[in-house]
FIKEKOL-229290 format. One record per residue: residue in three letters; x, z, y of N, C-alpha, C in turn. Coordinates in steps of 0.001 Angstrom, whole numbers, plus 500000, padded with zeros to 6 digits. Layout:
AlaXZYXZYXZY/...
***
This chain:
Unk543508545939805325544950545347804855546173545648805916/Unk546942545861805876548570545834806887549375545457805980/Unk550472544537806720551645544532806205552686545552805813/Unk552745545798804921553436546643804441555224546241804148/Unk556254546622804203557477546531803729558539548138803590/Unk559273547658803023560138548951802918562032547845802738/Unk562583548991803178564041548247803082564947550075803020/Unk566257549839802604567469551242802913568171550551803868/Unk568556551545805103569637550721806525570841552317805974/Unk571770551696806045572576553003805932572284554113804945/Unk571996555040805213571681555647804092569892556428804449/Unk569247555914804956568065556086805056567223555309804653/Unk565818555393804229564819554594803777564213554590804321/Unk563539553493804978562558552643806349560938552440805263/Unk559939552911805497558644552218805721557983552021806281/Unk557326551067806682556416550695807360555538549756807367/Unk554487550178808291552828549485807689552661548816809464/Unk552844547458809376552655546701810837551523545813810987/Unk550758545289812449550480544528812318550710543010812839/Unk550621541887813135551416540728813426552045540880815045/Unk553462540698815145553846541237816241554572542082816707/Unk554064542985816001554653544699815739556195544728815727/Unk556994545790816544558250545653816148558525546864815857/Unk559595546831814743560332548614814971561612548341815499/Unk562165549469815927563711549436816612564503550799815355/Unk565257549876815298566128551191814005567607551377814974/Unk567790552255814758569405552730814870570495551312814945/Unk571527551372815793572574550556816155571833548834816124/Unk570939549127816912570228547856817686569447546724816759/Unk569398547686815380568235546298814822566835546597814900/Unk566426545051815283565194544844815430563951544353814271/Unk563086544760813577562457544180812677560897543804813614/Unk560699542671813389559642542123813627558437541487812650/Unk557356541543812724556550541282811572555350540437812007/Unk555468538980811437554903537906811867553839537813810913/Unk552654537922810840551387537888810147550403537248810494/Unk549546536623809650548521536178810035547181536272808769/Unk546046536083809423544951536451808923544081535623808557/Unk543694535154806907542510534053806859541418535080806360/Unk540681535397807289539334536279806774537996535174806097/Unk537868534067806496537080533577805164537600533789803932/Unk538895533899803917539065533911802644539499535477801868/Unk539487536106802658539772537775802940541310537319802502/Unk542182536724802836543784537155802486544462537100803982/Unk545916537583803824546689537867804504548013537334804233/Unk548719537391804969550564536583804860551040537114805931/Unk552468537727805769553430537947806485554883537581806406/Unk555785537957807409557417537636806950558054538364808276/Unk558791538852807741559577539563808404560826538689809079/Unk560951539126810219562455538997811026563610540412811312/Unk564703539795811243565487541061811483566673540614812566/Unk566527541485813610567619540858814647568388541852815093/Unk569825541293815044571004542659815310571048542207816994/Unk570439543297817949570872543255819181572263543743819679/Unk572904544529819177573833545250819427574843544298819082/Unk576117545007820159577309543907820258578570544222818967/Unk577907544819818070578702545379816909578117545037815696/Unk578837544979814725578125544745813140577357546022812815/Unk575937545460812414575201546602812100575340546833810480/Unk574528548291810365575398548870809008574264548329807845/Unk574417548591806665574296547734805499572382547916805126/Unk572033546994805060570681546871804451570566546132803514/Unk569959546935802921569766546657800827568235547504800613/Unk567943547063799105566910546983798656565583546923799630/Unk565709545498799871564428544900800852563274544280800256/Unk562261545206800546561185544411800325560269544254801062/Unk560225543098801336558952542627802670557473542933802090/Unk557517543225800690556206543503800894555920544982799908/Unk555606545965800033555648546780799645554018547805800000/Unk553421547177799496551756547812799269551094548072798190/Unk550328549069798167549513549618797044547603549047796958/Unk547871548304796035546633547410795912545422548477795906/Unk544491548793796257543593549707795957542396549370794850/Unk542545549527793948541994549163792665540850550465791648/Unk540043550228791354539573551536790321540268550912789301/Unk540688552202789043541432551833787755541068552430786619/Unk540465551527785348539748552455784460540472552984783632/Unk540242554161782877540778554658781616541259553826780541/Unk542800554328780388543452553644779594543335554086778305/Unk543495553186777306543208553181775914544069554110775257/Unk544028554996774072545039555628773459546084554858772660/Unk547313555961772878548512555203772070547904554495771254/Unk548970553202770860548840553130769400547405551846769370/Unk546408551833770372545162550993770589545425549406771708/Unk545102548655771279545409547330772446544644547789773128/Unk544725547369774490544025547451776243542615546407775736/Unk541583547164776539540846546613776404540366545597777249/Unk539431544481777691539131544222779030538963545268779851/Unk539343544444781131538835545482782156540733546762782987/Unk541640546530781988541972547524781903543481546979782794/Unk544081547532783556545153547047784677546155545909784282/Unk546298544797784624546955544144784156547500542877785332/Unk548954542189784993549570541196785868548877540371785239/Unk548522539240785755548921537876784862549597536563785827/Unk551086536311784602551535535946785669551608534152785054/Unk552413533241785178552348531892785209553868530978784812/Unk554332530834783617555739530211783799555811529012784352/Unk557155528933784679557883527881785499558390526818784975/Unk559120525981785499559482524745784845560620525171783659/Unk560429524064782844561865524238781829562890523544781950/Unk563603523434781615565044522857781575564459521379781108/Unk564748519989781885564403519056781517564656518088780287/Unk565863518864779669566234518300778288564782518698777305/Unk564128519790777296563182519915776830562107519379776266/Unk562092518039777312560426517374777461561037516509776216/Unk562267516279775482562667515273774651562974515882773511/Unk563289517127773763564145518019772721563414518714771634/Unk562891519495772633561866520755771982560152520943772472/Unk559502520246771901558076519799772393556842521481772436/Unk557741522719771735557495523651771764557830524581773294/Unk558732524088773542559486524841774645558593524381775989/Unk558780522850775665557853522446776853556397522340777092/Unk555869522878776073554272523058776059554282524211776722/Unk555068525370777005554800526496777686554947526398779281/Unk555097525387779331555540525052780909553831525469781913/Unk553976526059782924552882526423783723551496527282782916/Unk551866528083781291550970528720781053551025529713781295/Unk549977530427781302549398531977781613549938533349780605/Unk550124534575781401550196535270780536549942536531780746/Unk549698537767779731548559538863780587549811540184780255/Unk549808540585781279550927542226781094550207543208781684/Unk549567543819780447549135545184781306549634546208781372/Unk549316547100782581550255547981783385549692549265782688/Unk550682549996782265550544551436782301551118552514782989/Unk550165553736783288550332554570784099551254555710784002/Unk551988555535782697553003556166782317554264556019783157/Unk555294557023783435556385557310784434557299555956783755/Unk557578555600784629559072554512784328557923553032783666/Unk557260552843784099556269551266783458556196550876784294/Unk557160550264785407557292549379786347557255548179785552/Unk556552546585785846556703545451785372557663544698786111/Unk558611544296786006559470543547786669559663542134786556/Unk559521541275787050559628539604787127560653538958788244/Unk561033537930787717562115537135788740562104535680787991/Unk562318535146789081562838533666788883564189533438788169/Unk564619532292787326566165532223786981566300530907787596/Unk568007531220787677568797529865788166568821529591789679/Unk568423530257790593568093530132791342567057529477792180/Unk565852528794791339565425528067791795564051528373791850/Unk562843528379792620562096529529793350560868529334791886/Unk560668528278791044559584527799790280560407527634788854/Unk561906528067788567562356527976787417562249529219786403/Unk561698529180785329561363529972784513559853531049784327/Unk559190530927785988558539531491786499558048531202787297/Unk556676530969787699556173530744789153556135532235789938/Unk555974531743791412555624532789792171554509533638792538/Unk553401533554791668552641533726791788551879534689790836/Unk550842535357791521550836536798790342549156536848790394/Unk548705537361789210546976537895789489546808539466789054/Unk546819540114789899546824541620789735545602541878790099/Unk545230542842788866543577542787788107543345544080787517/Unk541975544681788160541876545769787047540159546165787235/Unk539470546125786237537993545901786481536881545230786887/Unk537766543972786868537266542333787048537454542576788712/Unk538277543135789335538391542449790726539867543174791126/Unk540455542310792110541740542480792326542252541094793338/Unk543812541227793245544318540290794180544933539536793557/Unk545101538145794626546416536883793589547594537404794628/Unk548738537015794377549570537492795444550647536204794877/Unk551181535677795891551866534629796577553344534804797032/Unk554465534368796407555761534681797210556470533484797887/Unk556521533249798830556900532223799968558538532146800035/Unk559260531747798769560654531439799264561503530319798509/Unk562907529937798703563042528594798202564166528945797288/Unk564189530456796983565508530657796197565090531796795127/Unk565808532724795185565888533930793713564724535111794630/Unk563750535148794373562858536305794344562573537264793406/Unk561809538620793480561606539713792382560039540125792671/Unk559516540740792113558148541113791934558240542620791047/Unk557513543496791550557571544375790804556092545237790727/Unk555654545615789824554077545906789392554188547443788699/Unk553349548556789432553311550084789321552165550250789003/Unk551635550492787624550076551389787676549965552637788502/Unk548569552931789671549250554148790014547713554744790110/Unk547328556433790329545949556740789788545001556160790549/Unk545414555477791942544739554704792918544757553584793292/Unk545169552505792050545242551367792610546981550789791577/Unk547454549708792372548380548940791931549665549113792746/Unk550703549811792672551810549515793881552380548010793474/Unk552287547548794603553334545988794589553987545985795377/Unk555454545713795048556901545216795633556997544217795601/Unk557572543175796716558228541447796247559370541623797467/Unk560263540510797216561216540599797839562452539623797499/Unk563451539024798027564750538488797894565153539572796553/Unk565798538977795838566045539325794210567269540348795205/Unk568674539385795624569534540701795736569570540727797439/Unk569762542170797715569672542417799272570506543552799232/Unk571685542871799956572810543901800172573234543197801631/Unk573454542940802748574027542457803539574201543181804811/Unk574771542715805881574514543110807346574469542135808576/Unk574136542212809307574207541236810830575063541787811473/Unk575644540309811833576481540031813199575944540154814544/Unk576420540486815529575877540962816684574900539448817345/Unk573722539592817378572935538532817779572614537837816597/Unk572902538136815860572206537708814465571104537689813483/Unk570298536729813435568851536764812919568696536581811400/Unk567909537038810739567406536434809554565874536955809644/Unk565127535647808623564162536027808243564103536441806257/Unk562852537217805953563186537253804419561770536074804212/Unk561625536923802547560596535766801917559383536153802547/Unk557990534922802745556876535577802911556243535946801997/Unk554960536916801856554152537049801055552912536954801728/Unk551801536245800340550166536000800785549322536667799678/Unk548905537488800201547641538293799404546397538255799720/Unk545493537780798436544054537432798801543543538468797603/Unk542978538756798430541818539483797867540632538984797196/Unk539999539344795739538687538777795331537624539492794759/Unk536747539707794849535544540189793924534523539824793009/Unk535112538082793103534469537604791632535301537169790661/Unk535514537028789775536814536827788685536766535739788448/Unk535554535126788224534956533627787554535541532485788671/Unk535589533161790280535869532121791274537073532544791933/Unk538124533532791505539497533617792308540131532314792262/Unk540613531771791362541204530722790951540775529152792220/Unk539575529374792116538942528476793070539164528850794772/Unk538943530107794834538858530521796516540578530487796498/Unk541246531009795469542693530552796394542895529185796533/Unk542624528002795845542650526775795747542544526190797350/Unk541122526565797647540340526680798990541625526866799969/Unk541773528378799573542819529162800793544066528093801023/Unk544477527570800190546043526491800130545491525134800541/Unk544614524870800163544126523386800913543788523615802273/Unk542964524555802617542742524665804106544055524889804950/Unk544553526096804405545839526436805614547059526187805302/Unk547228525431803955549235525340803775549151523934803456/Unk548409523211802674548606522014801857548697520592803495/Unk549653519603802944549930518702804282548357518078804191/Unk548593518028805982546886517209806537547480515556805919/Unk546301515093805607546526513326805999545641513372806864/Unk546368512425807938545379511412809353545018510613808897/Unk543935510368809472543044509176808917542973507951810152/Unk543785508472811406543745507888812686545181507887812774/Unk545666506901813421546820506461813500547019507667815265/Unk547944508206815499547978509139817012548762508087818332/
***
């Protein structure tokens, strides 16, 4: 798997597939650099984009930026007939509820009990059936957590968005897998001369064993992302 991303620049749409350190140069001095890191022992890949304006003028408008635009290859089971409930193994996205406003802890037990609960959203291969998710209130874990389990036929991928503000995630069932697009919730901007920005990051971990997937993800986070506890003074 490579780092795939897409965006609109001016009147053109760009889609790229890149490896760590790979650079793509656009018109008017815009350069996109991919910073990616592979965690082979966990079958995972993380990446983030850096956009820089090397010209002496303002860039054109950059919009609809998806720093993750990747088709996850999954064997798509046949879907149930219309009117029938989906069966186990159908393509779906498992989402996690985020934080609820603090007042609900003393005001409404039913609402507070939903915090960090899981929800299963089945994906339909019919046109215009994309599932779209985002947080609320500008805080990355409010309303919904930026973690997703994309699965079909007992196999799948865990997807995590790294951003401290508003994000979005879109999931579309296709004939040969599930299209995943993530990024900042609102993107329509230009870069001044010499200006650089970074996008949100994305972490995608493949799993083969449905019963062990969350333990695999926990080990990945603990090994490579959690703060280390030093046992000796430096």
